[in-house]
mmCIF file as Biopython writes it, N, C-alpha, C and O atoms, coordinates in Angstrom:
data_model
#
loop_
_atom_site.group_PDB
_atom_site.id
_atom_site.type_symbol
_atom_site.label_atom_id
_atom_site.label_alt_id
_atom_site.label_comp_id
_atom_site.label_asym_id
_atom_site.label_entity_id
_atom_site.label_seq_id
_atom_site.pdbx_PDB_ins_code
_atom_site.Cartn_x
_atom_site.Cartn_y
_atom_site.Cartn_z
_atom_site.occupancy
_atom_site.B_iso_or_equiv
_atom_site.auth_seq_id
_atom_site.auth_asym_id
_atom_site.pdbx_PDB_model_num
ATOM 1   N N  . MET A ? 1  ? -137.870 -2.228  9.656  1.0 0.0 1  A 1 
ATOM 2   C CA . MET A ? 1  ? -137.973 -0.946  9.289  1.0 0.0 1  A 1 
ATOM 3   C C  . MET A ? 1  ? -136.588 -0.600  8.982  1.0 0.0 1  A 1 
ATOM 4   O O  . MET A ? 1  ? -135.627 -0.920  9.682  1.0 0.0 1  A 1 
ATOM 5   N N  . ASN A ? 2  ? -136.532 0.162   7.749  1.0 0.0 2  A 1 
ATOM 6   C CA . ASN A ? 2  ? -135.267 0.527   7.147  1.0 0.0 2  A 1 
ATOM 7   C C  . ASN A ? 2  ? -134.689 1.618   7.818  1.0 0.0 2  A 1 
ATOM 8   O O  . ASN A ? 2  ? -135.388 2.403   8.459  1.0 0.0 2  A 1 
ATOM 9   N N  . GLU A ? 3  ? -133.390 1.739   7.717  1.0 0.0 3  A 1 
ATOM 10  C CA . GLU A ? 3  ? -132.670 2.676   8.504  1.0 0.0 3  A 1 
ATOM 11  C C  . GLU A ? 3  ? -132.959 4.109   8.065  1.0 0.0 3  A 1 
ATOM 12  O O  . GLU A ? 3  ? -132.874 4.970   8.941  1.0 0.0 3  A 1 
ATOM 13  N N  . ASP A ? 4  ? -133.275 4.466   6.883  1.0 0.0 4  A 1 
ATOM 14  C CA . ASP A ? 4  ? -133.775 5.795   6.430  1.0 0.0 4  A 1 
ATOM 15  C C  . ASP A ? 4  ? -135.196 6.188   6.972  1.0 0.0 4  A 1 
ATOM 16  O O  . ASP A ? 4  ? -135.453 7.388   7.056  1.0 0.0 4  A 1 
ATOM 17  N N  . ARG A ? 5  ? -135.993 5.400   7.289  1.0 0.0 5  A 1 
ATOM 18  C CA . ARG A ? 5  ? -137.291 5.750   7.855  1.0 0.0 5  A 1 
ATOM 19  C C  . ARG A ? 5  ? -136.820 5.846   9.468  1.0 0.0 5  A 1 
ATOM 20  O O  . ARG A ? 5  ? -137.285 6.814   10.071 1.0 0.0 5  A 1 
ATOM 21  N N  . ILE A ? 6  ? -136.135 5.139   10.062 1.0 0.0 6  A 1 
ATOM 22  C CA . ILE A ? 6  ? -135.797 5.335   11.358 1.0 0.0 6  A 1 
ATOM 23  C C  . ILE A ? 6  ? -135.241 6.598   11.617 1.0 0.0 6  A 1 
ATOM 24  O O  . ILE A ? 6  ? -135.671 7.278   12.549 1.0 0.0 6  A 1 
ATOM 25  N N  . LYS A ? 7  ? -134.247 7.020   10.823 1.0 0.0 7  A 1 
ATOM 26  C CA . LYS A ? 7  ? -133.590 8.499   11.087 1.0 0.0 7  A 1 
ATOM 27  C C  . LYS A ? 7  ? -134.466 9.501   10.718 1.0 0.0 7  A 1 
ATOM 28  O O  . LYS A ? 7  ? -134.156 10.626  11.109 1.0 0.0 7  A 1 
ATOM 29  N N  . GLY A ? 8  ? -135.632 9.376   9.971  1.0 0.0 8  A 1 
ATOM 30  C CA . GLY A ? 8  ? -136.675 10.375  9.720  1.0 0.0 8  A 1 
ATOM 31  C C  . GLY A ? 8  ? -137.542 10.439  10.726 1.0 0.0 8  A 1 
ATOM 32  O O  . GLY A ? 8  ? -138.119 11.516  10.881 1.0 0.0 8  A 1 
ATOM 33  N N  . GLN A ? 9  ? -137.843 9.342   11.632 1.0 0.0 9  A 1 
ATOM 34  C CA . GLN A ? 9  ? -138.749 9.393   12.617 1.0 0.0 9  A 1 
ATOM 35  C C  . GLN A ? 9  ? -138.158 9.286   14.076 1.0 0.0 9  A 1 
ATOM 36  O O  . GLN A ? 9  ? -138.769 8.936   15.086 1.0 0.0 9  A 1 
ATOM 37  N N  . TRP A ? 10 ? -136.885 9.650   13.972 1.0 0.0 10 A 1 
ATOM 38  C CA . TRP A ? 10 ? -136.136 9.258   15.470 1.0 0.0 10 A 1 
ATOM 39  C C  . TRP A ? 10 ? -136.673 10.007  16.474 1.0 0.0 10 A 1 
ATOM 40  O O  . TRP A ? 10 ? -136.740 9.453   17.572 1.0 0.0 10 A 1 
ATOM 41  N N  . LYS A ? 11 ? -137.119 11.261  16.368 1.0 0.0 11 A 1 
ATOM 42  C CA . LYS A ? 11 ? -137.743 11.922  17.712 1.0 0.0 11 A 1 
ATOM 43  C C  . LYS A ? 11 ? -138.897 11.002  18.352 1.0 0.0 11 A 1 
ATOM 44  O O  . LYS A ? 11 ? -138.912 10.625  19.524 1.0 0.0 11 A 1 
ATOM 45  N N  . GLN A ? 12 ? -139.785 10.730  17.451 1.0 0.0 12 A 1 
ATOM 46  C CA . GLN A ? 12 ? -140.898 9.909   17.905 1.0 0.0 12 A 1 
ATOM 47  C C  . GLN A ? 12 ? -140.481 8.518   18.251 1.0 0.0 12 A 1 
ATOM 48  O O  . GLN A ? 12 ? -141.247 7.921   19.008 1.0 0.0 12 A 1 
ATOM 49  N N  . LEU A ? 13 ? -139.468 7.918   17.862 1.0 0.0 13 A 1 
ATOM 50  C CA . LEU A ? 13 ? -138.980 6.599   18.213 1.0 0.0 13 A 1 
ATOM 51  C C  . LEU A ? 13 ? -138.216 6.690   19.434 1.0 0.0 13 A 1 
ATOM 52  O O  . LEU A ? 13 ? -138.208 5.710   20.179 1.0 0.0 13 A 1 
ATOM 53  N N  . ALA A ? 14 ? -137.520 7.817   19.768 1.0 0.0 14 A 1 
ATOM 54  C CA . ALA A ? 14 ? -136.681 8.042   21.010 1.0 0.0 14 A 1 
ATOM 55  C C  . ALA A ? 14 ? -137.579 7.718   22.341 1.0 0.0 14 A 1 
ATOM 56  O O  . ALA A ? 14 ? -136.990 7.216   23.298 1.0 0.0 14 A 1 
ATOM 57  N N  . GLY A ? 15 ? -138.946 7.980   22.435 1.0 0.0 15 A 1 
ATOM 58  C CA . GLY A ? 15 ? -139.587 7.697   23.640 1.0 0.0 15 A 1 
ATOM 59  C C  . GLY A ? 15 ? -139.991 6.183   23.646 1.0 0.0 15 A 1 
ATOM 60  O O  . GLY A ? 15 ? -140.138 5.573   24.705 1.0 0.0 15 A 1 
ATOM 61  N N  . LYS A ? 16 ? -140.164 5.601   22.412 1.0 0.0 16 A 1 
ATOM 62  C CA . LYS A ? 16 ? -140.486 4.118   22.494 1.0 0.0 16 A 1 
ATOM 63  C C  . LYS A ? 16 ? -139.165 3.300   22.764 1.0 0.0 16 A 1 
ATOM 64  O O  . LYS A ? 16 ? -139.259 2.161   23.221 1.0 0.0 16 A 1 
ATOM 65  N N  . LEU A ? 17 ? -137.988 3.836   22.502 1.0 0.0 17 A 1 
ATOM 66  C CA . LEU A ? 17 ? -136.846 3.069   22.667 1.0 0.0 17 A 1 
ATOM 67  C C  . LEU A ? 17 ? -136.707 3.236   24.393 1.0 0.0 17 A 1 
ATOM 68  O O  . LEU A ? 17 ? -136.554 2.256   25.122 1.0 0.0 17 A 1 
ATOM 69  N N  . LYS A ? 18 ? -136.778 4.477   24.838 1.0 0.0 18 A 1 
ATOM 70  C CA . LYS A ? 18 ? -136.583 4.642   26.189 1.0 0.0 18 A 1 
ATOM 71  C C  . LYS A ? 18 ? -137.691 3.620   27.156 1.0 0.0 18 A 1 
ATOM 72  O O  . LYS A ? 18 ? -137.443 3.179   28.279 1.0 0.0 18 A 1 
ATOM 73  N N  . ALA A ? 19 ? -138.704 3.450   26.515 1.0 0.0 19 A 1 
ATOM 74  C CA . ALA A ? 19 ? -139.844 2.658   27.265 1.0 0.0 19 A 1 
ATOM 75  C C  . ALA A ? 19 ? -139.355 1.003   27.200 1.0 0.0 19 A 1 
ATOM 76  O O  . ALA A ? 19 ? -139.588 0.219   28.121 1.0 0.0 19 A 1 
ATOM 77  N N  . GLN A ? 20 ? -138.681 0.653   26.017 1.0 0.0 20 A 1 
ATOM 78  C CA . GLN A ? 20 ? -138.426 -0.702  25.730 1.0 0.0 20 A 1 
ATOM 79  C C  . GLN A ? 20 ? -136.840 -0.841  26.537 1.0 0.0 20 A 1 
ATOM 80  O O  . GLN A ? 20 ? -136.681 -1.865  27.201 1.0 0.0 20 A 1 
ATOM 81  N N  . TRP A ? 21 ? -135.922 -0.037  26.494 1.0 0.0 21 A 1 
ATOM 82  C CA . TRP A ? 21 ? -134.741 -0.014  27.122 1.0 0.0 21 A 1 
ATOM 83  C C  . TRP A ? 21 ? -134.511 1.087   27.938 1.0 0.0 21 A 1 
ATOM 84  O O  . TRP A ? 21 ? -133.817 2.004   27.499 1.0 0.0 21 A 1 
ATOM 85  N N  . GLY A ? 22 ? -135.047 1.150   29.207 1.0 0.0 22 A 1 
ATOM 86  C CA . GLY A ? 22 ? -134.873 2.184   30.070 1.0 0.0 22 A 1 
ATOM 87  C C  . GLY A ? 22 ? -133.428 2.728   30.484 1.0 0.0 22 A 1 
ATOM 88  O O  . GLY A ? 22 ? -133.273 3.902   30.822 1.0 0.0 22 A 1 
ATOM 89  N N  . LYS A ? 23 ? -132.368 1.798   30.438 1.0 0.0 23 A 1 
ATOM 90  C CA . LYS A ? 23 ? -131.099 2.129   30.839 1.0 0.0 23 A 1 
ATOM 91  C C  . LYS A ? 23 ? -130.540 2.908   29.717 1.0 0.0 23 A 1 
ATOM 92  O O  . LYS A ? 23 ? -129.471 3.443   30.008 1.0 0.0 23 A 1 
ATOM 93  N N  . LEU A ? 24 ? -130.934 3.112   28.589 1.0 0.0 24 A 1 
ATOM 94  C CA . LEU A ? 24 ? -130.386 4.125   27.628 1.0 0.0 24 A 1 
ATOM 95  C C  . LEU A ? 24 ? -130.503 5.559   28.004 1.0 0.0 24 A 1 
ATOM 96  O O  . LEU A ? 24 ? -131.612 5.919   28.398 1.0 0.0 24 A 1 
ATOM 97  N N  . THR A ? 25 ? -129.618 6.372   27.953 1.0 0.0 25 A 1 
ATOM 98  C CA . THR A ? 25 ? -129.705 7.630   28.356 1.0 0.0 25 A 1 
ATOM 99  C C  . THR A ? 25 ? -130.297 8.621   27.137 1.0 0.0 25 A 1 
ATOM 100 O O  . THR A ? 25 ? -130.244 8.253   25.963 1.0 0.0 25 A 1 
ATOM 101 N N  . ASP A ? 26 ? -130.850 9.874   27.518 1.0 0.0 26 A 1 
ATOM 102 C CA . ASP A ? 26 ? -130.962 10.748  26.383 1.0 0.0 26 A 1 
ATOM 103 C C  . ASP A ? 26 ? -129.820 10.822  25.467 1.0 0.0 26 A 1 
ATOM 104 O O  . ASP A ? 26 ? -130.030 10.733  24.257 1.0 0.0 26 A 1 
ATOM 105 N N  . ASP A ? 27 ? -128.687 10.968  25.899 1.0 0.0 27 A 1 
ATOM 106 C CA . ASP A ? 27 ? -127.377 11.177  25.341 1.0 0.0 27 A 1 
ATOM 107 C C  . ASP A ? 27 ? -127.173 10.170  24.438 1.0 0.0 27 A 1 
ATOM 108 O O  . ASP A ? 27 ? -126.926 10.442  23.264 1.0 0.0 27 A 1 
ATOM 109 N N  . ASP A ? 28 ? -127.252 8.875   24.889 1.0 0.0 28 A 1 
ATOM 110 C CA . ASP A ? 28 ? -127.156 7.591   23.985 1.0 0.0 28 A 1 
ATOM 111 C C  . ASP A ? 28 ? -128.180 7.699   22.830 1.0 0.0 28 A 1 
ATOM 112 O O  . ASP A ? 28 ? -127.833 7.454   21.675 1.0 0.0 28 A 1 
ATOM 113 N N  . LEU A ? 29 ? -129.344 8.038   23.119 1.0 0.0 29 A 1 
ATOM 114 C CA . LEU A ? 29 ? -130.397 8.082   21.967 1.0 0.0 29 A 1 
ATOM 115 C C  . LEU A ? 29 ? -129.963 9.301   20.934 1.0 0.0 29 A 1 
ATOM 116 O O  . LEU A ? 29 ? -130.050 9.099   19.723 1.0 0.0 29 A 1 
ATOM 117 N N  . LYS A ? 30 ? -129.550 10.416  21.379 1.0 0.0 30 A 1 
ATOM 118 C CA . LYS A ? 30 ? -129.049 11.510  20.645 1.0 0.0 30 A 1 
ATOM 119 C C  . LYS A ? 30 ? -127.886 11.256  19.806 1.0 0.0 30 A 1 
ATOM 120 O O  . LYS A ? 30 ? -127.824 11.694  18.658 1.0 0.0 30 A 1 
ATOM 121 N N  . VAL A ? 31 ? -126.870 10.494  20.392 1.0 0.0 31 A 1 
ATOM 122 C CA . VAL A ? 31 ? -125.785 10.124  19.431 1.0 0.0 31 A 1 
ATOM 123 C C  . VAL A ? 31 ? -126.242 9.047   18.339 1.0 0.0 31 A 1 
ATOM 124 O O  . VAL A ? 31 ? -125.891 9.076   17.159 1.0 0.0 31 A 1 
ATOM 125 N N  . ALA A ? 32 ? -126.993 8.193   18.860 1.0 0.0 32 A 1 
ATOM 126 C CA . ALA A ? 32 ? -127.423 7.122   18.029 1.0 0.0 32 A 1 
ATOM 127 C C  . ALA A ? 32 ? -128.036 7.569   16.708 1.0 0.0 32 A 1 
ATOM 128 O O  . ALA A ? 32 ? -127.763 6.932   15.691 1.0 0.0 32 A 1 
ATOM 129 N N  . GLU A ? 33 ? -128.906 8.696   16.655 1.0 0.0 33 A 1 
ATOM 130 C CA . GLU A ? 33 ? -129.731 9.172   15.758 1.0 0.0 33 A 1 
ATOM 131 C C  . GLU A ? 33 ? -130.181 8.218   14.486 1.0 0.0 33 A 1 
ATOM 132 O O  . GLU A ? 33 ? -130.080 8.560   13.308 1.0 0.0 33 A 1 
ATOM 133 N N  . GLY A ? 34 ? -130.684 6.991   14.943 1.0 0.0 34 A 1 
ATOM 134 C CA . GLY A ? 34 ? -131.087 6.198   13.930 1.0 0.0 34 A 1 
ATOM 135 C C  . GLY A ? 34 ? -129.962 5.234   13.612 1.0 0.0 34 A 1 
ATOM 136 O O  . GLY A ? 34 ? -130.232 4.372   12.776 1.0 0.0 34 A 1 
ATOM 137 N N  . ASN A ? 35 ? -128.850 5.234   14.093 1.0 0.0 35 A 1 
ATOM 138 C CA . ASN A ? 35 ? -127.779 4.249   13.722 1.0 0.0 35 A 1 
ATOM 139 C C  . ASN A ? 35 ? -127.965 3.034   14.630 1.0 0.0 35 A 1 
ATOM 140 O O  . ASN A ? 35 ? -127.624 3.023   15.813 1.0 0.0 35 A 1 
ATOM 141 N N  . GLN A ? 36 ? -128.557 1.968   13.955 1.0 0.0 36 A 1 
ATOM 142 C CA . GLN A ? 36 ? -128.663 0.740   14.337 1.0 0.0 36 A 1 
ATOM 143 C C  . GLN A ? 36 ? -127.490 0.086   15.242 1.0 0.0 36 A 1 
ATOM 144 O O  . GLN A ? 36 ? -127.591 -0.330  16.396 1.0 0.0 36 A 1 
ATOM 145 N N  . GLU A ? 37 ? -126.533 0.104   14.537 1.0 0.0 37 A 1 
ATOM 146 C CA . GLU A ? 37 ? -125.103 -0.637  14.793 1.0 0.0 37 A 1 
ATOM 147 C C  . GLU A ? 37 ? -124.924 0.086   16.380 1.0 0.0 37 A 1 
ATOM 148 O O  . GLU A ? 37 ? -124.880 -0.571  17.421 1.0 0.0 37 A 1 
ATOM 149 N N  . TYR A ? 38 ? -124.842 1.456   16.300 1.0 0.0 38 A 1 
ATOM 150 C CA . TYR A ? 38 ? -124.523 2.169   17.587 1.0 0.0 38 A 1 
ATOM 151 C C  . TYR A ? 38 ? -125.392 1.852   18.770 1.0 0.0 38 A 1 
ATOM 152 O O  . TYR A ? 38 ? -125.000 1.698   19.927 1.0 0.0 38 A 1 
ATOM 153 N N  . LEU A ? 39 ? -126.731 1.768   18.289 1.0 0.0 39 A 1 
ATOM 154 C CA . LEU A ? 39 ? -127.919 1.517   19.450 1.0 0.0 39 A 1 
ATOM 155 C C  . LEU A ? 39 ? -127.614 0.084   19.865 1.0 0.0 39 A 1 
ATOM 156 O O  . LEU A ? 39 ? -127.585 -0.179  21.067 1.0 0.0 39 A 1 
ATOM 157 N N  . ALA A ? 40 ? -127.398 -0.811  19.005 1.0 0.0 40 A 1 
ATOM 158 C CA . ALA A ? 40 ? -127.052 -2.131  19.643 1.0 0.0 40 A 1 
ATOM 159 C C  . ALA A ? 40 ? -125.950 -2.201  20.408 1.0 0.0 40 A 1 
ATOM 160 O O  . ALA A ? 40 ? -126.046 -2.768  21.497 1.0 0.0 40 A 1 
ATOM 161 N N  . GLY A ? 41 ? -124.874 -1.722  20.050 1.0 0.0 41 A 1 
ATOM 162 C CA . GLY A ? 41 ? -123.800 -1.386  20.978 1.0 0.0 41 A 1 
ATOM 163 C C  . GLY A ? 41 ? -123.991 -0.961  22.354 1.0 0.0 41 A 1 
ATOM 164 O O  . GLY A ? 41 ? -123.499 -1.523  23.333 1.0 0.0 41 A 1 
ATOM 165 N N  . LYS A ? 42 ? -124.853 0.229   22.369 1.0 0.0 42 A 1 
ATOM 166 C CA . LYS A ? 42 ? -125.162 0.767   23.563 1.0 0.0 42 A 1 
ATOM 167 C C  . LYS A ? 42 ? -126.121 -0.252  24.511 1.0 0.0 42 A 1 
ATOM 168 O O  . LYS A ? 42 ? -126.020 -0.321  25.736 1.0 0.0 42 A 1 
ATOM 169 N N  . ILE A ? 43 ? -126.968 -0.942  23.782 1.0 0.0 43 A 1 
ATOM 170 C CA . ILE A ? 43 ? -127.796 -1.811  24.585 1.0 0.0 43 A 1 
ATOM 171 C C  . ILE A ? 43 ? -126.968 -2.972  25.189 1.0 0.0 43 A 1 
ATOM 172 O O  . ILE A ? 43 ? -127.087 -3.400  26.337 1.0 0.0 43 A 1 
ATOM 173 N N  . GLN A ? 44 ? -126.093 -3.425  24.221 1.0 0.0 44 A 1 
ATOM 174 C CA . GLN A ? 44 ? -124.906 -4.403  24.777 1.0 0.0 44 A 1 
ATOM 175 C C  . GLN A ? 44 ? -124.445 -3.915  26.026 1.0 0.0 44 A 1 
ATOM 176 O O  . GLN A ? 44 ? -124.466 -4.567  27.070 1.0 0.0 44 A 1 
ATOM 177 N N  . GLU A ? 45 ? -123.969 -2.591  25.882 1.0 0.0 45 A 1 
ATOM 178 C CA . GLU A ? 45 ? -122.951 -2.152  26.970 1.0 0.0 45 A 1 
ATOM 179 C C  . GLU A ? 45 ? -123.940 -2.032  28.239 1.0 0.0 45 A 1 
ATOM 180 O O  . GLU A ? 45 ? -123.514 -2.480  29.303 1.0 0.0 45 A 1 
ATOM 181 N N  . ARG A ? 46 ? -125.130 -1.505  28.207 1.0 0.0 46 A 1 
ATOM 182 C CA . ARG A ? 46 ? -126.142 -1.123  29.290 1.0 0.0 46 A 1 
ATOM 183 C C  . ARG A ? 46 ? -126.551 -2.324  29.895 1.0 0.0 46 A 1 
ATOM 184 O O  . ARG A ? 46 ? -126.615 -2.432  31.119 1.0 0.0 46 A 1 
ATOM 185 N N  . TYR A ? 47 ? -126.869 -3.360  29.010 1.0 0.0 47 A 1 
ATOM 186 C CA . TYR A ? 47 ? -127.652 -4.473  29.518 1.0 0.0 47 A 1 
ATOM 187 C C  . TYR A ? 47 ? -126.732 -5.807  29.812 1.0 0.0 47 A 1 
ATOM 188 O O  . TYR A ? 47 ? -127.192 -6.786  30.399 1.0 0.0 47 A 1 
ATOM 189 N N  . GLY A ? 48 ? -125.361 -5.726  29.328 1.0 0.0 48 A 1 
ATOM 190 C CA . GLY A ? 48 ? -124.427 -6.752  29.564 1.0 0.0 48 A 1 
ATOM 191 C C  . GLY A ? 48 ? -124.810 -8.025  28.717 1.0 0.0 48 A 1 
ATOM 192 O O  . GLY A ? 48 ? -124.540 -9.150  29.137 1.0 0.0 48 A 1 
ATOM 193 N N  . ILE A ? 49 ? -125.386 -7.835  27.626 1.0 0.0 49 A 1 
ATOM 194 C CA . ILE A ? 49 ? -125.667 -8.882  26.747 1.0 0.0 49 A 1 
ATOM 195 C C  . ILE A ? 49 ? -124.710 -8.970  25.475 1.0 0.0 49 A 1 
ATOM 196 O O  . ILE A ? 49 ? -123.927 -8.072  25.162 1.0 0.0 49 A 1 
ATOM 197 N N  . ALA A ? 50 ? -124.869 -10.137 24.802 1.0 0.0 50 A 1 
ATOM 198 C CA . ALA A ? 50 ? -124.023 -10.445 23.710 1.0 0.0 50 A 1 
ATOM 199 C C  . ALA A ? 50 ? -124.379 -9.372  22.568 1.0 0.0 50 A 1 
ATOM 200 O O  . ALA A ? 50 ? -125.474 -8.836  22.395 1.0 0.0 50 A 1 
ATOM 201 N N  . ARG A ? 51 ? -123.253 -9.191  21.862 1.0 0.0 51 A 1 
ATOM 202 C CA . ARG A ? 51 ? -123.684 -8.157  20.516 1.0 0.0 51 A 1 
ATOM 203 C C  . ARG A ? 51 ? -124.800 -8.597  19.653 1.0 0.0 51 A 1 
ATOM 204 O O  . ARG A ? 51 ? -125.759 -7.902  19.315 1.0 0.0 51 A 1 
ATOM 205 N N  . GLU A ? 52 ? -124.568 -9.841  19.332 1.0 0.0 52 A 1 
ATOM 206 C CA . GLU A ? 52 ? -125.707 -10.694 18.403 1.0 0.0 52 A 1 
ATOM 207 C C  . GLU A ? 52 ? -127.026 -10.540 18.991 1.0 0.0 52 A 1 
ATOM 208 O O  . GLU A ? 52 ? -127.960 -10.333 18.217 1.0 0.0 52 A 1 
ATOM 209 N N  . GLU A ? 53 ? -127.269 -10.612 20.348 1.0 0.0 53 A 1 
ATOM 210 C CA . GLU A ? 53 ? -128.490 -10.532 20.863 1.0 0.0 53 A 1 
ATOM 211 C C  . GLU A ? 53 ? -129.200 -9.267  21.100 1.0 0.0 53 A 1 
ATOM 212 O O  . GLU A ? 53 ? -130.400 -9.125  21.334 1.0 0.0 53 A 1 
ATOM 213 N N  . ALA A ? 54 ? -128.072 -8.161  20.986 1.0 0.0 54 A 1 
ATOM 214 C CA . ALA A ? 54 ? -128.606 -6.841  21.144 1.0 0.0 54 A 1 
ATOM 215 C C  . ALA A ? 54 ? -129.061 -6.452  19.664 1.0 0.0 54 A 1 
ATOM 216 O O  . ALA A ? 54 ? -130.136 -5.885  19.473 1.0 0.0 54 A 1 
ATOM 217 N N  . LYS A ? 55 ? -128.381 -6.712  18.855 1.0 0.0 55 A 1 
ATOM 218 C CA . LYS A ? 55 ? -128.582 -6.521  17.412 1.0 0.0 55 A 1 
ATOM 219 C C  . LYS A ? 55 ? -130.000 -7.244  17.065 1.0 0.0 55 A 1 
ATOM 220 O O  . LYS A ? 55 ? -130.882 -6.598  16.498 1.0 0.0 55 A 1 
ATOM 221 N N  . LYS A ? 56 ? -130.165 -8.442  17.383 1.0 0.0 56 A 1 
ATOM 222 C CA . LYS A ? 56 ? -131.497 -9.246  17.303 1.0 0.0 56 A 1 
ATOM 223 C C  . LYS A ? 56 ? -132.834 -8.385  18.052 1.0 0.0 56 A 1 
ATOM 224 O O  . LYS A ? 56 ? -133.945 -8.341  17.526 1.0 0.0 56 A 1 
ATOM 225 N N  . GLN A ? 57 ? -132.550 -7.817  19.180 1.0 0.0 57 A 1 
ATOM 226 C CA . GLN A ? 57 ? -133.406 -7.065  19.991 1.0 0.0 57 A 1 
ATOM 227 C C  . GLN A ? 57 ? -133.908 -5.932  19.142 1.0 0.0 57 A 1 
ATOM 228 O O  . GLN A ? 57 ? -135.104 -5.658  19.037 1.0 0.0 57 A 1 
ATOM 229 N N  . VAL A ? 58 ? -132.776 -5.182  18.445 1.0 0.0 58 A 1 
ATOM 230 C CA . VAL A ? 58 ? -133.120 -3.897  17.954 1.0 0.0 58 A 1 
ATOM 231 C C  . VAL A ? 58 ? -133.855 -4.094  16.645 1.0 0.0 58 A 1 
ATOM 232 O O  . VAL A ? 58 ? -134.767 -3.330  16.328 1.0 0.0 58 A 1 
ATOM 233 N N  . GLU A ? 59 ? -133.425 -5.236  15.780 1.0 0.0 59 A 1 
ATOM 234 C CA . GLU A ? 59 ? -134.248 -5.719  14.563 1.0 0.0 59 A 1 
ATOM 235 C C  . GLU A ? 59 ? -135.596 -6.062  15.013 1.0 0.0 59 A 1 
ATOM 236 O O  . GLU A ? 59 ? -136.553 -5.678  14.341 1.0 0.0 59 A 1 
ATOM 237 N N  . GLU A ? 60 ? -135.763 -6.709  16.022 1.0 0.0 60 A 1 
ATOM 238 C CA . GLU A ? 60 ? -137.056 -7.134  16.412 1.0 0.0 60 A 1 
ATOM 239 C C  . GLU A ? 60 ? -138.112 -5.954  16.829 1.0 0.0 60 A 1 
ATOM 240 O O  . GLU A ? 60 ? -139.305 -5.991  16.528 1.0 0.0 60 A 1 
ATOM 241 N N  . PHE A ? 61 ? -137.529 -4.972  17.519 1.0 0.0 61 A 1 
ATOM 242 C CA . PHE A ? 61 ? -138.102 -3.883  17.875 1.0 0.0 61 A 1 
ATOM 243 C C  . PHE A ? 61 ? -138.596 -2.898  16.476 1.0 0.0 61 A 1 
ATOM 244 O O  . PHE A ? 61 ? -139.663 -2.285  16.440 1.0 0.0 61 A 1 
ATOM 245 N N  . GLY A ? 62 ? -137.738 -2.907  15.548 1.0 0.0 62 A 1 
ATOM 246 C CA . GLY A ? 62 ? -138.055 -2.288  14.405 1.0 0.0 62 A 1 
ATOM 247 C C  . GLY A ? 62 ? -139.181 -2.910  13.626 1.0 0.0 62 A 1 
ATOM 248 O O  . GLY A ? 62 ? -139.882 -2.205  12.901 1.0 0.0 62 A 1 
ATOM 249 N N  . ARG A ? 63 ? -139.391 -4.264  13.752 1.0 0.0 63 A 1 
ATOM 250 C CA . ARG A ? 63 ? -140.160 -5.089  13.000 1.0 0.0 63 A 1 
ATOM 251 C C  . ARG A ? 63 ? -141.704 -4.974  13.478 1.0 0.0 63 A 1 
ATOM 252 O O  . ARG A ? 63 ? -142.690 -5.325  12.831 1.0 0.0 63 A 1 
ATOM 253 N N  . HIS A ? 64 ? -141.672 -4.396  14.773 1.0 0.0 64 A 1 
ATOM 254 C CA . HIS A ? 64 ? -142.997 -4.205  15.757 1.0 0.0 64 A 1 
ATOM 255 C C  . HIS A ? 64 ? -143.479 -2.856  15.567 1.0 0.0 64 A 1 
ATOM 256 O O  . HIS A ? 64 ? -144.582 -2.592  16.045 1.0 0.0 64 A 1 
ATOM 257 N N  . LEU A ? 65 ? -142.903 -2.047  15.012 1.0 0.0 65 A 1 
ATOM 258 C CA . LEU A ? 65 ? -143.241 -0.573  14.877 1.0 0.0 65 A 1 
ATOM 259 C C  . LEU A ? 65 ? -144.292 -0.245  13.859 1.0 0.0 65 A 1 
ATOM 260 O O  . LEU A ? 65 ? -144.633 0.924   13.678 1.0 0.0 65 A 1 
#
C-alpha cells in the first residue's frame, strides 16, 4: 500500500494497527499519521525488535490490507 493511500485512510487503519500492535498508543498513531518510518520506529521501540524487522512488519501489514 502506498504512503498517500495510507495517509488518506489513516483513521480506518488506526484501529487495525492497534489490533496488530497493541502496545502502540493512540498518541503514537496520531503522531504517525501514515508515516511508515515513524511507525516502524515506534514498533521497534515498543517491542524491542530490530529496525529492519519493524520495517518488514509494517510493509507486510500494508500488503495485506
